[in-house]
TIMAR-332614 format. One record per residue (C-alpha): residue in one letter; x, y, z. Coordinates in steps of 0.2 Angstrom, whole numbers, plus 2048, in hexadecimal, padded with zeros to 3 digits. Layout:
<nodes>
AXYZ...
</nodes>
This chain:
<nodes>
X7C77E589FX7D07F3895X7D27EB884X7E07F787FX7EC7F288DX7E97E1895X7FA7E189EX7F37D88ADX7F27C88A3X8047CA89CX80C7BB8A4X8167AD89CX81D7AA88BX8157AF87BX8167A686AX8177B7860X81B7C8866X8167D685AX81D7E785AX8117F4853X7FE7F6856X7FA7FD845X7F27F5836X8007E8834X8017E3846X7EF7E484AX7EA7D983AX7F87CC83EX7F47CB850X7E27C884DX7E57BA840X7F27B284CX7E77B385CX7D87AD853X7E279D84EX7E8799860X7F97A285FX7FE7AB870X8017BD86AX8087CC873X8067DD86AX8127EB870X8117FD86AX81980D870X80981786CX7F7816870X7E7816866X7DF82085EX7EE828855X7F1831844X7F8827836X7F8829823X7F781C815X7E481D814X7E1817802X7DC8057FEX7DE7FD7EDX7D47EE7E6X7E37E17E9X7E47E67FBX7D17E47FEX7D27D37F5X7E07CE800X7D77D4810X7C87C980BX7D37BA808X7DC7BC819X7CB7BD821X7C57AD819X7D67A481AX7D97A782CX7C77A7832X7C67B9838X7B67C0830X7B77D083AX7C67D682EX7BA7D481FX7B27E6821X7C37EE81EX7C17E880CX7B37F3806X7AD805809X79C7FF80FX7A37F381BX7AE800823X7A080C824X7957FF82DX7A17F6838X7B080083BX7B0813838X7A4820830X7B282C82FX7BA823820X7B882880EX7B38207FDX7C081C7F0X7B98197DEX7C981D7D4X7DB8227D3X7DB8337CBX7EB83C7C4X7EB84E7BEX7FB8547B6X8028657B9X8108707B1X81687E7BCX81188F7B4X8058887A7X7F28847A8X7ED8727ACX7E986979BX7D985F79EX7E0852791X7EE84F79DX7E48457ABX7E38327AEX7D78287B8X7D58167BDX7C48137C3X7BF8067D0X7B07FD7C9X7A17FE7D5X79B7ED7CFX7AB7E67D6X7AE7F07E6X7B08017EDX7C18057F5X7C3811804X7CC81F80BX7D081881CX7CF82382CX7DE81A833X7DC81E845X7CC815845X7D180683AX7E1803843X7D9803854X7CB7F784DX7D87EA848X7E27EC859X7D27EA863X7CD7DB858X7DD7D385CX7DB7D686FX7C97CF86DX7D07BF866X7DC7BD875X7EC7C6870X7F47D087EX7F77E287CX8047EE883X80280087DX80C80E882X81B802884X82B80787CX8377F9878X8497FC87EX8527EC87AX8507DC870X8587CB871X8557BC865X85D7AB865X85A799862X84E798871X8447A786DX8427BA870X8437C687EX83C7D787DX8407E488AX8377F488DX83E805893X8358018A3X83F7F28A6X8327E58A2X8367D5898X82B7CC88CX82F7BB886X82A7B3875X82F7A6868X82E7B285AX82E7C5857X8257CE849X82A7E1847X81D7EB83EX8217FB848X827806839X837810834X83E810846X83D7FD847X8457F7857X84A7E784EX8527F0840X85B7FB84CX8607EC857X8677E2849X86D7EF83DX8617EA82FX85F7FB826X8677FB815X873809814X871811808X86080A803X8608027F2X85080C7EEX8528157DEX8438207E2X8468317ECX83883A7F5X833843805X82284880BX818854815X80685081AX7F7854825X7E4853827X7DA862821X7C8869821X7C1874814X7CA86C805X7C08707F5X7BC8627E9X7C78647D9X7B78617CFX7B18727D5X7C187B7D1X7C48847C1X7D28787BBX7C78697BFX7B786E7B6X7BC8697A4X7C18577A8X7B78487A1X7BD83A7ACX7B082D7B1X7B08317C3X7B08417CCX7C28457D3X7BA8477E4X7B48357E4X7C582D7E5X7D88307E9X7DE83F7DFX7F08417DBX7F68527D4X80684D7CBX8148587C5X8278587C0X82F8537D1X82084C7DBX80E84A7DFX8018517EBX7F38457F2X7E184A7F6X7D883C800X7C7842805X7BD83A813X7AD844810X7A983E7FEX79A834800X788836805X786837818X79883A81BX79C83E82DX7AE84482BX7B3855824X7C5850823X7D184E814X7E2846814X7EE85180AX80084E807X80E8547FCX81C8487F6X82B84F7ECX83C8497E7X8478517F4X8558537E7X84985E7DCX8418667EBX84E8667F9X84786780AX84887A80FX85187E820X84688582EX836885824X82787D82CX81E870821X80E87B820X818889819X82187E80DX810878807X809889805X81888E7FBX81687F7EFX8048847ECX8098957E7X81288D7D9X8038837D3X7F488E7D5X7E88827CDX7EC8767DAX7EB8837E7X7D98877E4X7D48777EDX7DD87E7FDX7D68907FDX7CC88D80DX7D487D813X7DB87C824X7E686F82DX7DE86783CX7EE85F842X801864841X809862830X81685482FX826856825X832848821X84384581AX84683880CX83982B80EX84181C807X84A80F811X84C7FC810X8537ED819X8617E2815X8567D481BX8457D3823X8467C182BX8537BB837X8557B0846X8447B084FX83E7C1847X8367C9838X8347DB833X8247DF82AX81A7EE823X8237FE825X8307F7831X8377ED821X8387FC815X82E80A80DX82E8127FCX82081F7F9X80D8217FCX80B8227E9X7FF8157E3X7F98107F5X8048007F5X809801807X7F97F980EX7FA7ED7FFX80B7E7804X8067E6817X7F87DA814X8027D0807X80F7CD815X8027C9823X7FB7BC817X80B7B4814X8127B5826X8037B082FX80179E82AX81479B82DX8127A283FX803798842X80B78883DX81B78C847X81178F856X80A77D854X81A77384FX82777E858X831781848X836793848X84579183DX84B7A0832X849794823X836793826X8347A6824X8417A9817X8347AA809X82C7B9812X83C7C2810X83D7BF7FEX82B7C57FCX82E7D5805X83E7D97FCX8357D67EBX8267E07F0X8327EF7F5X83B7EE7E4X82B7ED7DAX8247FD7E3X8358057E1X8368027CEX8248087CCX8258187D6X83781C7CFX83081A7BDX8218257C1X82C8337C8X8368337B9X8268337AFX8208427B8X82C84D7AEX82284B79EX80F84779DX81283B78EX81E831798X8138317A7X80482C79DX80E81D797X8158187A8X8048197AFX7FF80A7A4X80C8007ACX8058047BDX7F38007B7X7F97EF7B1X8017EB7C2X7F17F17CBX7E57E77C1X7ED7D67BCX7F37D17CDX7E27D57D4X7DA7C97C7X7E77BB7CCX7E47BD7DEX7D17BD7DCX7D27AD7D2X7DD7A47DFX7D17AA7EDX7C27A37E4X7CA7927E2X7CF7937F5X7BD7977FAX7B67897EFX7C277B7F4X7CA780804X7DB77B7FDX7E8787806X7F57817FAX7ED78C7ECX7F279B7F7X8037947FBX8077927E8X8047A57E6X8137A87F1X81E79D7E5X81F7AB7D8X8307B17D3X8327BF7D4X8277BF7E3X8217D27E2X8127CD7D8X8077BE7D8X8097AF7CBX8057AD7BDX8067BF7B8X8167C47C1X8237C07B4X81B7C97A6X8177D87B1X8287D97BAX8307D87A9X8257E77A3X82A7F07B3X83C7ED7B1X83C7F379FX8338037A4X83F8067B3X84E8047A8X84880F79BX84381C7A8X85581B7AEX85B81F79DX84F82E79DX8568347ADX8688327A7X86483D797X86782E78BX85482D785X84783B784X83683978CX82F83B77BX83882C775X836821785X823823786X81E81A776X82B80C77AX82280978BX811809782X8177FC775X81E7F1783X80D7F278CX8047ED77DX8107DE77AX80F7D878CX8077C778CX7FE7C879DX7F47D8798X7E37D578FX7E37DF77EX7D17E5783X7D87F0790X7E07FB783X7EE80078EX7FA804780X7EF811779X7F5822780X7E482A77DX7DC81D789X7DF827798X7D08227A3X7CF80F7A7X7BF8087ADX7BC7F67B0X7AB7F47AAX7A27E37AAX7A37E3796X7B67E7796X7B97D97A3X7AE7CD799X7B97D178AX7C97CE794X7C27BE79BX7BE7B7789X7CF7BB783X7D77B4793X7CD7A3791X7D07A177EX7DE7AC777X7EA7B0786X7FB7A8788X7FA797790X80279D7A0X7F57AB7A3X7E57A17A0X7E479B7B2X7E07AE7B7X7D07AD7ADX7CB79C7B2X7D578F7A9
</nodes>
């Protein structure tokens, strides 16, 4: 039987209909089908297909492993490590050992002292640059293998929801019936369109648009003249490289950066504030990219011999949001719910966070028949808070891009929000594996605000709000970047949830590496000297 389109079995009523066969839809459908839920996955496209959002982060990988254990789907586990992906899913993916940032000023040579890196410790894990057409197809086929039904190349034309369930109609006149509808299809969400859920205008403070493609022949920045004088712990080519500048950033995500690499591809994208860099009329994205490179010759050296292997994609403003993500018999998730920016690779992070929170509710509803909006309301709160956290973080970063000192300070806020929540999640996951007590994981969802896990959420959200409000004052011309930077660093140093050993308030500590010795120092502080509400992260 063709595992990508088992329409001959599509009879009767489904428990859950999932729109979208990407990462969100495939992962959720796999979990649900594995746990006895009758699932139908509908997508207008087919596999394989191009997608960006390739870079993973430690929190995402920890969440993937947790989902695999919590819901009994071990086949998801390989997604959580570079070696697992290489062996089980796709040799076309790349390795990620760091987040790297190189700061540029137009018309001036790159200063090697204006670079930052957050290393991902090899003793803990190695993250990945996902070749999405392979990983997305893997999850979809996994769902089908567990018994989900699939309807690819099927475009949704109409949706009805009510007290008794859901009806989805295709443009070919087919009808699909279910008890609940999950829309993970993306910006052009049929559910958002049907029920007028797009927030107009979006509440997002951040502004950006993007152009991107896959290329071959991209030169490692380490081999470029501007990259030769840097002293960062990991080569730039071994991770996700961000060239940052006033008004935006450019990503370089290689798939060929490891021994035995099969792929020669590199994901490349330019993201800019559309108010600073208005989208030109009648200029193709590739031409716009080349014009940008002419303004930054030290970035351009990476692309001297580079060639696109697929057409460039150019967007308008990327940011959109939903007035609500949960309603009667439906839930928007992933990019159907909203989007901010690819900066910091939080898109997949949010995707799996919501899959984890939504799945157990759907499983229980399929068993007890309670599909009430109230049962799923916490998922809306989670998604809205995740959106706002990401917006505050990226908005502050783009304001920081105006001046290296300010960006250097804002980057410490991002590092805090990257490291501490991962520690909190790992602690809860260890307890769950040891005890099997699902309440430990449900308690994580009780954090307020819900965009970061308890118990670090309140301290970190207060730090982020302080940073965003100060950056708003910088944008308004009320505070200079030079005055704002030390105030942010001081606040970082005074944030209770951040171990002093991390030294994040030190502006000269530009390369953060979680060595075993550093983490031991942080653990000792956490067990004996940290505030009482933080000690559970470190074992008490």
